[in-house]
Biopython code that builds the backbone (N, CA, C, O; Angstrom):
import numpy as np
from Bio.PDB.StructureBuilder import StructureBuilder

atoms = [
    (1, "MET", "N", (0.951, -1.149, 0.035)),
    (1, "MET", "CA", (-0.202, -0.074, -0.190)),
    (1, "MET", "C", (1.008, 1.404, -0.084)),
    (1, "MET", "O", (1.893, 1.597, 0.749)),
    (2, "LYS", "N", (0.682, 2.070, -1.016)),
    (2, "LYS", "CA", (1.424, 3.122, -0.990)),
    (2, "LYS", "C", (0.627, 4.452, -0.197)),
    (2, "LYS", "O", (-0.602, 4.392, -0.159)),
    (3, "ASN", "N", (1.239, 5.520, 0.366)),
    (3, "ASN", "CA", (0.843, 6.521, 0.984)),
    (3, "ASN", "C", (1.530, 7.903, 0.622)),
    (3, "ASN", "O", (2.626, 7.978, 0.066)),
    (4, "THR", "N", (0.782, 8.952, 0.990)),
    (4, "THR", "CA", (1.168, 10.171, 0.669)),
    (4, "THR", "C", (1.448, 11.201, 2.052)),
    (4, "THR", "O", (1.327, 12.426, 2.093)),
    (5, "ILE", "N", (1.839, 10.314, 3.090)),
    (5, "ILE", "CA", (1.823, 10.996, 4.437)),
    (5, "ILE", "C", (3.083, 12.190, 4.194)),
    (5, "ILE", "O", (2.995, 13.353, 4.588)),
    (6, "LYS", "N", (4.024, 11.722, 3.603)),
    (6, "LYS", "CA", (5.348, 12.682, 3.494)),
    (6, "LYS", "C", (4.898, 14.016, 2.819)),
    (6, "LYS", "O", (5.240, 15.090, 3.314)),
    (7, "VAL", "N", (4.250, 13.962, 1.866)),
    (7, "VAL", "CA", (3.543, 15.157, 0.965)),
    (7, "VAL", "C", (2.523, 15.797, 1.668)),
    (7, "VAL", "O", (2.247, 16.936, 1.293)),
    (8, "GLU", "N", (1.880, 15.306, 2.635)),
    (8, "GLU", "CA", (0.819, 15.885, 3.546)),
    (8, "GLU", "C", (1.371, 16.432, 4.454)),
    (8, "GLU", "O", (0.856, 17.485, 4.829)),
    (9, "ARG", "N", (2.699, 15.920, 5.210)),
    (9, "ARG", "CA", (3.278, 16.347, 6.390)),
    (9, "ARG", "C", (3.988, 17.901, 5.761)),
    (9, "ARG", "O", (3.983, 18.914, 6.461)),
    (10, "ALA", "N", (4.594, 17.876, 4.303)),
    (10, "ALA", "CA", (5.249, 18.995, 3.942)),
    (10, "ALA", "C", (4.252, 20.034, 3.683)),
    (10, "ALA", "O", (4.588, 21.217, 3.735)),
    (11, "LYS", "N", (2.975, 19.664, 3.391)),
    (11, "LYS", "CA", (2.058, 20.805, 2.942)),
    (11, "LYS", "C", (1.613, 21.574, 4.437)),
    (11, "LYS", "O", (1.313, 22.767, 4.480)),
    (12, "LYS", "N", (1.627, 20.656, 5.669)),
    (12, "LYS", "CA", (1.440, 21.352, 6.741)),
    (12, "LYS", "C", (2.553, 21.786, 7.656)),
    (12, "LYS", "O", (2.365, 22.264, 8.775)),
    (13, "ASP", "N", (3.868, 21.561, 7.029)),
    (13, "ASP", "CA", (5.112, 22.026, 7.455)),
    (13, "ASP", "C", (5.277, 21.354, 8.966)),
    (13, "ASP", "O", (5.703, 21.969, 9.945)),
    (14, "ILE", "N", (4.918, 20.178, 8.955)),
    (14, "ILE", "CA", (5.050, 19.413, 10.286)),
    (14, "ILE", "C", (6.149, 18.075, 10.080)),
    (14, "ILE", "O", (6.223, 17.359, 9.082)),
    (15, "THR", "N", (6.916, 17.984, 11.262)),
    (15, "THR", "CA", (7.918, 16.886, 11.114)),
    (15, "THR", "C", (7.488, 15.546, 11.571)),
    (15, "THR", "O", (6.354, 15.464, 12.043)),
    (16, "GLN", "N", (8.086, 14.682, 11.516)),
    (16, "GLN", "CA", (7.466, 13.244, 11.688)),
    (16, "GLN", "C", (7.254, 13.186, 13.255)),
    (16, "GLN", "O", (6.407, 12.403, 13.687)),
    (17, "ALA", "N", (7.913, 13.904, 14.050)),
    (17, "ALA", "CA", (8.083, 13.859, 15.359)),
    (17, "ALA", "C", (6.607, 14.687, 15.914)),
    (17, "ALA", "O", (5.881, 14.240, 16.801)),
    (18, "GLY", "N", (6.442, 15.596, 15.390)),
    (18, "GLY", "CA", (5.401, 16.688, 15.419)),
    (18, "GLY", "C", (3.977, 15.971, 15.087)),
    (18, "GLY", "O", (3.023, 16.022, 15.864)),
    (19, "LEU", "N", (3.955, 15.304, 13.848)),
    (19, "LEU", "CA", (2.849, 14.264, 13.619)),
    (19, "LEU", "C", (2.654, 13.276, 14.729)),
    (19, "LEU", "O", (1.517, 13.052, 15.146)),
    (20, "ALA", "N", (3.616, 12.724, 15.186)),
    (20, "ALA", "CA", (3.589, 11.589, 15.916)),
    (20, "ALA", "C", (2.787, 12.139, 17.101)),
    (20, "ALA", "O", (1.720, 11.661, 17.486)),
    (21, "GLU", "N", (3.559, 13.443, 17.763)),
    (21, "GLU", "CA", (2.963, 13.822, 19.071)),
    (21, "GLU", "C", (1.295, 14.159, 18.961)),
    (21, "GLU", "O", (0.525, 13.952, 19.898)),
    (22, "GLN", "N", (0.899, 14.691, 17.701)),
    (22, "GLN", "CA", (-0.437, 15.104, 17.645)),
    (22, "GLN", "C", (-1.318, 13.695, 17.430)),
    (22, "GLN", "O", (-2.540, 13.764, 17.565)),
    (23, "LEU", "N", (-0.775, 12.595, 17.142)),
    (23, "LEU", "CA", (-1.424, 11.402, 16.896)),
    (23, "LEU", "C", (-1.442, 10.579, 17.998)),
    (23, "LEU", "O", (-2.308, 9.713, 18.118)),
    (24, "GLY", "N", (-0.567, 10.759, 18.826)),
    (24, "GLY", "CA", (-0.283, 9.858, 20.054)),
    (24, "GLY", "C", (0.531, 8.648, 19.775)),
    (24, "GLY", "O", (0.307, 7.621, 20.416)),
    (25, "VAL", "N", (1.472, 8.689, 18.853)),
    (25, "VAL", "CA", (2.315, 7.514, 18.580)),
    (25, "VAL", "C", (3.843, 7.949, 18.477)),
    (25, "VAL", "O", (4.229, 9.100, 18.681)),
    (26, "SER", "N", (4.665, 6.871, 18.131)),
    (26, "SER", "CA", (5.872, 7.318, 18.162)),
    (26, "SER", "C", (6.270, 7.829, 16.974)),
    (26, "SER", "O", (5.468, 7.691, 16.050)),
    (27, "ARG", "N", (7.481, 8.487, 16.704)),
    (27, "ARG", "CA", (8.149, 8.968, 15.512)),
    (27, "ARG", "C", (8.317, 7.763, 14.642)),
    (27, "ARG", "O", (7.956, 7.678, 13.468)),
    (28, "GLN", "N", (8.840, 6.946, 15.276)),
    (28, "GLN", "CA", (9.189, 5.548, 14.418)),
    (28, "GLN", "C", (7.985, 4.860, 13.756)),
    (28, "GLN", "O", (8.164, 4.246, 12.705)),
    (29, "THR", "N", (6.792, 4.930, 14.307)),
    (29, "THR", "CA", (5.659, 4.565, 13.726)),
    (29, "THR", "C", (5.324, 5.225, 12.357)),
    (29, "THR", "O", (5.051, 4.602, 11.332)),
    (30, "ILE", "N", (5.392, 6.722, 12.504)),
    (30, "ILE", "CA", (5.244, 7.466, 11.429)),
    (30, "ILE", "C", (6.232, 7.390, 10.304)),
    (30, "ILE", "O", (5.933, 7.621, 9.133)),
    (31, "ASN", "N", (7.555, 7.016, 10.771)),
    (31, "ASN", "CA", (8.461, 6.720, 9.800)),
    (31, "ASN", "C", (8.129, 5.468, 8.977)),
    (31, "ASN", "O", (8.000, 5.430, 7.753)),
    (32, "ALA", "N", (7.997, 4.324, 9.952)),
    (32, "ALA", "CA", (7.643, 2.987, 9.236)),
    (32, "ALA", "C", (6.336, 3.122, 8.354)),
    (32, "ALA", "O", (6.266, 2.504, 7.291)),
    (33, "ILE", "N", (5.272, 3.952, 8.803)),
    (33, "ILE", "CA", (4.021, 4.050, 7.852)),
    (33, "ILE", "C", (4.519, 4.843, 6.330)),
    (33, "ILE", "O", (4.133, 4.555, 5.197)),
    (34, "GLU", "N", (5.345, 5.755, 6.676)),
    (34, "GLU", "CA", (5.853, 6.651, 5.406)),
    (34, "GLU", "C", (6.655, 5.597, 4.551)),
    (34, "GLU", "O", (6.449, 5.491, 3.342)),
    (35, "LYS", "N", (7.504, 4.884, 5.167)),
    (35, "LYS", "CA", (8.434, 3.747, 4.303)),
    (35, "LYS", "C", (7.421, 2.502, 3.774)),
    (35, "LYS", "O", (7.824, 1.676, 2.956)),
    (36, "GLY", "N", (6.218, 2.472, 4.272)),
    (36, "GLY", "CA", (5.538, 1.278, 3.597)),
    (36, "GLY", "C", (5.735, -0.007, 4.454)),
    (36, "GLY", "O", (5.356, -1.134, 4.136)),
    (37, "LYS", "N", (6.368, 0.336, 5.554)),
    (37, "LYS", "CA", (6.834, -1.045, 6.387)),
    (37, "LYS", "C", (5.800, -1.610, 7.294)),
    (37, "LYS", "O", (5.718, -2.791, 7.630)),
    (38, "PHE", "N", (4.878, -0.456, 7.719)),
    (38, "PHE", "CA", (3.775, -0.771, 8.485)),
    (38, "PHE", "C", (2.523, -0.050, 8.160)),
    (38, "PHE", "O", (2.384, 1.140, 7.879)),
    (39, "VAL", "N", (1.513, -1.122, 8.262)),
    (39, "VAL", "CA", (0.241, -0.689, 7.971)),
    (39, "VAL", "C", (-0.520, -0.089, 9.168)),
    (39, "VAL", "O", (-0.712, -0.767, 10.177)),
    (40, "PRO", "N", (-0.944, 1.149, 9.065)),
    (40, "PRO", "CA", (-1.746, 1.493, 10.520)),
    (40, "PRO", "C", (-3.108, 1.043, 10.646)),
    (40, "PRO", "O", (-3.857, 0.817, 9.696)),
    (41, "SER", "N", (-3.375, 0.932, 11.797)),
    (41, "SER", "CA", (-4.826, 0.480, 12.167)),
    (41, "SER", "C", (-6.102, 1.496, 11.688)),
    (41, "SER", "O", (-5.871, 2.680, 11.441)),
    (42, "THR", "N", (-7.070, 1.091, 11.611)),
    (42, "THR", "CA", (-8.106, 1.863, 11.173)),
    (42, "THR", "C", (-8.270, 3.021, 11.871)),
    (42, "THR", "O", (-8.583, 4.065, 11.298)),
    (43, "VAL", "N", (-8.097, 2.952, 13.033)),
    (43, "VAL", "CA", (-8.340, 4.198, 14.070)),
    (43, "VAL", "C", (-7.190, 5.269, 13.660)),
    (43, "VAL", "O", (-7.468, 6.426, 13.343)),
    (44, "LEU", "N", (-5.894, 4.768, 13.700)),
    (44, "LEU", "CA", (-4.666, 5.545, 13.369)),
    (44, "LEU", "C", (-4.952, 6.055, 11.870)),
    (44, "LEU", "O", (-4.839, 7.278, 11.784)),
    (45, "ALA", "N", (-5.243, 5.509, 10.850)),
    (45, "ALA", "CA", (-5.568, 5.921, 9.404)),
    (45, "ALA", "C", (-6.477, 7.121, 9.535)),
    (45, "ALA", "O", (-6.245, 8.191, 8.973)),
    (46, "LEU", "N", (-7.790, 6.827, 10.502)),
    (46, "LEU", "CA", (-8.878, 7.739, 10.566)),
    (46, "LEU", "C", (-8.400, 9.208, 11.056)),
    (46, "LEU", "O", (-8.723, 10.310, 10.612)),
    (47, "LYS", "N", (-7.462, 8.840, 12.194)),
    (47, "LYS", "CA", (-7.015, 10.030, 12.876)),
    (47, "LYS", "C", (-5.912, 11.075, 11.929)),
    (47, "LYS", "O", (-5.781, 12.285, 12.110)),
    (48, "MET", "N", (-5.306, 10.380, 11.064)),
    (48, "MET", "CA", (-4.387, 10.946, 10.141)),
    (48, "MET", "C", (-5.335, 11.642, 9.212)),
    (48, "MET", "O", (-5.108, 12.829, 8.976)),
    (49, "ALA", "N", (-6.405, 11.039, 8.635)),
    (49, "ALA", "CA", (-7.197, 11.613, 7.726)),
    (49, "ALA", "C", (-7.756, 12.965, 8.308)),
    (49, "ALA", "O", (-7.803, 14.002, 7.645)),
    (50, "ARG", "N", (-8.213, 12.839, 9.733)),
    (50, "ARG", "CA", (-8.671, 13.900, 10.469)),
    (50, "ARG", "C", (-8.008, 15.066, 10.318)),
    (50, "ARG", "O", (-8.470, 16.107, 9.850)),
    (51, "PHE", "N", (-6.402, 14.783, 10.913)),
    (51, "PHE", "CA", (-5.625, 15.764, 11.008)),
    (51, "PHE", "C", (-5.240, 16.490, 9.730)),
    (51, "PHE", "O", (-4.977, 17.692, 9.725)),
    (52, "PHE", "N", (-5.215, 15.747, 8.681)),
    (52, "PHE", "CA", (-4.776, 16.262, 7.666)),
    (52, "PHE", "C", (-6.034, 16.859, 6.622)),
    (52, "PHE", "O", (-5.822, 17.225, 5.466)),
    (53, "GLN", "N", (-7.219, 16.869, 7.216)),
    (53, "GLN", "CA", (-8.479, 17.190, 6.795)),
    (53, "GLN", "C", (-8.852, 16.726, 5.208)),
    (53, "GLN", "O", (-9.257, 17.484, 4.326)),
    (54, "CYS", "N", (-8.625, 15.406, 5.101)),
    (54, "CYS", "CA", (-8.681, 14.930, 3.804)),
    (54, "CYS", "C", (-9.415, 13.492, 4.018)),
    (54, "CYS", "O", (-9.569, 13.060, 5.160)),
    (55, "LYS", "N", (-9.852, 12.783, 2.900)),
    (55, "LYS", "CA", (-10.208, 11.561, 2.821)),
    (55, "LYS", "C", (-9.121, 10.371, 3.147)),
    (55, "LYS", "O", (-7.975, 10.600, 2.761)),
    (56, "ILE", "N", (-9.330, 9.291, 3.728)),
    (56, "ILE", "CA", (-8.282, 8.347, 3.874)),
    (56, "ILE", "C", (-7.728, 7.792, 2.367)),
    (56, "ILE", "O", (-6.597, 7.396, 2.083)),
    (57, "GLU", "N", (-8.799, 7.894, 1.596)),
    (57, "GLU", "CA", (-8.256, 7.435, 0.072)),
    (57, "GLU", "C", (-7.260, 8.331, -0.219)),
    (57, "GLU", "O", (-6.377, 7.895, -0.958)),
    (58, "ASN", "N", (-7.145, 9.623, 0.210)),
    (58, "ASN", "CA", (-6.270, 10.508, -0.300)),
    (58, "ASN", "C", (-4.943, 10.431, 0.180)),
    (58, "ASN", "O", (-4.022, 11.035, -0.369)),
    (59, "ILE", "N", (-4.793, 9.687, 1.222)),
    (59, "ILE", "CA", (-3.337, 9.241, 1.961)),
    (59, "ILE", "C", (-3.031, 7.908, 1.789)),
    (59, "ILE", "O", (-1.831, 7.637, 1.841)),
    (60, "PHE", "N", (-3.844, 6.963, 1.587)),
    (60, "PHE", "CA", (-3.401, 5.533, 1.484)),
    (60, "PHE", "C", (-3.896, 5.046, 0.163)),
    (60, "PHE", "O", (-5.114, 5.070, -0.019)),
    (61, "ILE", "N", (-3.248, 4.682, -0.618)),
    (61, "ILE", "CA", (-3.319, 4.088, -2.069)),
    (61, "ILE", "C", (-3.407, 2.562, -2.226)),
    (61, "ILE", "O", (-2.334, 1.983, -2.397)),
    (62, "LEU", "N", (-4.492, 1.855, -2.194)),
    (62, "LEU", "CA", (-4.440, 0.496, -2.274)),
    (62, "LEU", "C", (-3.846, 0.070, -3.705)),
    (62, "LEU", "O", (-4.276, 0.607, -4.726)),
    (63, "GLU", "N", (-2.813, -0.941, -3.746)),
    (63, "GLU", "CA", (-2.292, -1.141, -4.925)),
    (63, "GLU", "C", (-2.789, -2.606, -5.337)),
    (63, "GLU", "O", (-3.243, -3.380, -4.494)),
    (64, "GLU", "N", (-2.681, -2.906, -6.586)),
    (64, "GLU", "CA", (-3.227, -4.398, -7.229)),
    (64, "GLU", "C", (-2.657, -5.611, -6.248)),
    (64, "GLU", "O", (-3.406, -6.464, -5.772)),
    (65, "GLU", "N", (-1.508, -5.577, -6.059)),
    (65, "GLU", "CA", (-0.828, -6.674, -5.271)),
    (65, "GLU", "C", (-1.200, -6.666, -3.733)),
    (65, "GLU", "O", (-0.751, -7.583, -3.045)),
    (66, "ASP", "N", (-2.029, -5.645, -3.118)),
    (66, "ASP", "CA", (-2.338, -5.643, -1.776)),
    (66, "ASP", "C", (-3.575, -6.565, -1.543)),
    (66, "ASP", "O", (-4.029, -6.713, -0.408)),
]
sb = StructureBuilder()
sb.init_structure("model")
sb.init_model(0)
sb.init_chain("A")
sb.init_seg("    ")
for serial, (resi, resn, name, xyz) in enumerate(atoms, 1):
    if name == "N":
        sb.init_residue(resn, " ", resi, " ")
    sb.init_atom(name, np.array(xyz, "f"), 0.0, 1.0, " ", f" {name:<3s}", serial, name[0])
structure = sb.get_structure()
């Protein structure tokens, strides 16, 4: 699954650590999600969408092989 978290963070000028603090997770979690090494829970994905004020589908892109 691809994601646009890094792009969304840049739009809001927020670091991984800043986003992690806002969402109540570690910076390492945000890093792992951005790199595609970790798929977030539904709750965390919804929190991200709320934070970035967009739909989940704008952040996470399901690929054919997923």
